[in-house]
C-alpha positions, 0 to 999 in steps of 0.5 A, a space after each residue: 497500551 498506546 499513550 495519549 498526548 495528554 498522558 505523555 510529557 514533552 520528553 516522553 512524547 519526544 522519545 515515543 515519536 523517536 522509538 515507536 511512532 511509525 508515521 514519524 520521520 525521526 523514527 525512520 532516521 533512528 531505525 536507519 542509524 540503529 541498523 548501522 550500529 547493529 551491522 557495526 557491532 556484528 563486524 566488530 564481533 567477527 573481527 575480534 575472533 582473529 587469534 593474531 590480535 594484539 593486546 591493544 586491538 583486543 582492548 579496543 574491540 572490548 571497548 567497542 563491545 561495551 559501547 554497543 551494549 550500552 547503546 542497546 541497553 539504553 534503547 531497551 530502557 527507553 522503549 520500556 519507559 515509553 511503552 506505557 505511563 506507569 503513574 497515570 495507570 497506577 492513579 487511574 487503577 487505584 481510584 477505580 479500586 477504591 470506588 469499587 468497594 469502600 470496604 477494601 483495605 488500602 493496601 489491597 487497592 494499592 497492590 491491585 493498582 501496582 499490578 495494573 500499572 505494571 501489566 502494560 510493561 510486562 506485556 511489552 517485555 513478553 513480545 518477541 522483539 523485546 525478548 530478543 533485545 533483552 537477550 542481546 544485552 545480557 552479556 553486559 552484566 558480569 553474571 552473564 558474561 559466559 553468554 557472550 554467544 547471545 550477541 549474535 541475536 543482535 542480527 534479529 534486532 533488524 526485524 525491529 528496524 527494517 520495514 521489509 523484514 517486518 513485512 516478511 515476519 508479518 507474512 510468516 505470522 499470518 501463515 503460522 498455522 499452515 507452517 506449524 502444521 507442515 513443520 510438525 509433519 516434517 518432524 514426524 517424517 524426519 523421525 520415521 526416516 531416521 529410525 528406518 535408516 538406522 535400523 536398515 544400516 546398523 551393523 552393515 554401515 560403519 558410518 552409522 553407529 548411533 541415532 545421531 549419525 542417522 539423524 545427520 544423514 536424514 537431515 542432509 538427505 531430506 534437505 537435498 544437500 547431500 555432502 556424500 560423507 555418509 552413504 547407504 550400504 544396504 538395499 533397505 538403506 537405499 530405499 529409505 534414501 529414495 523415499 526420504 529424498 522424495 518426501 524432502 522435495 515435497 515438503 520443501 515445495 509445499 513450504 515454499 508455495 505457502 510462503 510465496 502465496 502468502 507474500 503474493 497476497 500480502 503484496 497485493 493487499 499493500 498495492 491496493 492500500 497504496 492505490 486507495 490512499 492515492 485515490 483518496 487524494 484525488 479532487 475534481 477527478 474523472 471516474 472511468 468504469 470498464 477497462 475495455 478498449 474504449 475505457 483504455 482509450 478514455 484513460 489514455 486521453 485523460 492521461 495525455 491531458 494531465 487530468 486526474 482520474 481513476 478507473 474501475 473494473 471487475 477483472 484483476 488482470 486488467 486492473 494490474 495492467 492499468 496500474 503498470 501503466 501508472 493509472 489509478 486503478 481499483 477492482 470493484 463492482 459499479 453496482 456496489 455502493 462501497 466501490 463508489 465510496 472508495 473511488 471518491 464519487 463525492 469529490 468526482 467531477 465526472 463519471 464515464 462508463 465504457 460498459 455496454 451493458 444497459 442494466 449495469 449502466 442503469 444501476 451505475 446511474 442510480 447509485 451516482 444520483 443517490 450519492 450526488 442528487 444535485 446532478 453536479 456530477 456529469 455522467 457519460 455512459 456508453 449505449 448500444 442502440 438508440 432506444 438505450 440512449 433514450 432510456 439512459 438519458 431518462 434515468 439520469 445520464 447527462 450524455 449517452 453515446 453509442 461508440 459504434 453509431 457515433 464512430 460511423 457518423 464520424 467516418 462519414 463526416 470525415 469522408 464528406 468534410 475532411 478539412 473541417 474534421 481535421 481542424 477539430 481533430 487538431 483542436 481536440 487532440 493537439 496533434 502537432 499543434 498547440 491549437 485547442 478548444 476550451 470551455 471557460 466559465 465566467 464568474 458573476 464577479 468577473 470583469 467580463 460579466 455584463 460586457 458585450 463580446 465586442 467591448 470585451 476585446 477577446 478576439 483582438 487582445 487575446 487572439 481567441 475565437 468564441 465559437 459559442 456559449 452555453 446559458 441556462 442549458 441552451 447552446 448558442 453558436 457563433 455569437 455576434 459582437 452585440 452578445 452580452 456576456 453574463 455571469 454563469 455563461 460557459 464560453 466555448 473558445 478556440 485558440 492557442 494554448 498560451 492565449 487561452 490560458 491568458 484569457 482564463 486568468 483574466 476572466 477569473 480575476 
């Protein structure tokens, strides 16, 4: 039962966050402290076994043992206290019992209410970690002093405090059916090999006098330990040894493969969950579809520009490689609506599809426009032919680009106008220079709104050149000094990074 804030008092709330709340930093600090206490108690328990201890040293270790037991006892009682609210549960159950039947006697309703109030406490006490905690503190009571050996169970308390051990135990629990079946098979094999070896060696091997000797030999043989203190003396015993060794190796490999596969799957799930949490934090980001060479080039460019982005691909191997590069990557199908929800489409700035398949891009565009019908999400898709470009633009893409055709044009322009193309390369790619081309939106309340380009002194004050401006969807190049800047205009400017940043701050003021 998880207590609500209304049900817990301030003191119980404090201890609840300290002991049980996984999101609390105080719990993490407390878990670390208790891990140190557990290790200290185990070290003290080991040192006190030295037979050469003096009386003072024995008394000191007894004092430490009592101190550790008191700490663990207090922790157990506090966990039992905060696991549920007894009074609230009792009151709610009692009122419910009274409403269910007016004929029910008062003592019957009282008994049922007490049982309902104690039920969460008893359920907590039946949990494996709670049982371990209880067994570890039993030696503190005089009646259980003979059970001091139970103190070694303190090491199992680490499963409560360590997230890594908790993670491992959860993986084992997920594969409990497979492991239980395998252990059952191993027990059957162990019994059969033990009986076969005992029957083959009895009367011929002086080291095998009973089933316990045969069981001991079987265990060290199947587990491939092989101390060598007992060896088969007959041909039948040797055949049993060969069979037992083969079966032991097979069982060990099978068990290892089950645990490793479970760990791999669980680690993969944790990576996906961590990645989805990171993507949920993205705002005004870019979504890239496809991790082919074009998609990877897009991701590298956005990463170099420090722009937030996430990338989607169907192939898990490509997604894993992208995650190793530090990219926000997720596996998904762009034709599935849930993929776009996970990618944060509702918060995205743009979507860039590097996928060449036209049908896939059509589904992609339709899904985006269904979620973002206002067309405030800029969509760029890759196309293979000029006909595909027209169709994709008609469906709803803002831009459809053919990498092969545009790449060929770029190569031709580079050959014809190498200096001009190099200028734009320097401005766009920032290669060995801080020159840049930037888009600057002019707000309606900006001091630059309704001011001519000459009067704005953009060139003289900020050393920035206005290459053009976008107004009402139309691009105008090389505006003259009489051009009046209006709110909502998008200025395309070039200049040094510092100058562009100063101009951007001035426009936004």
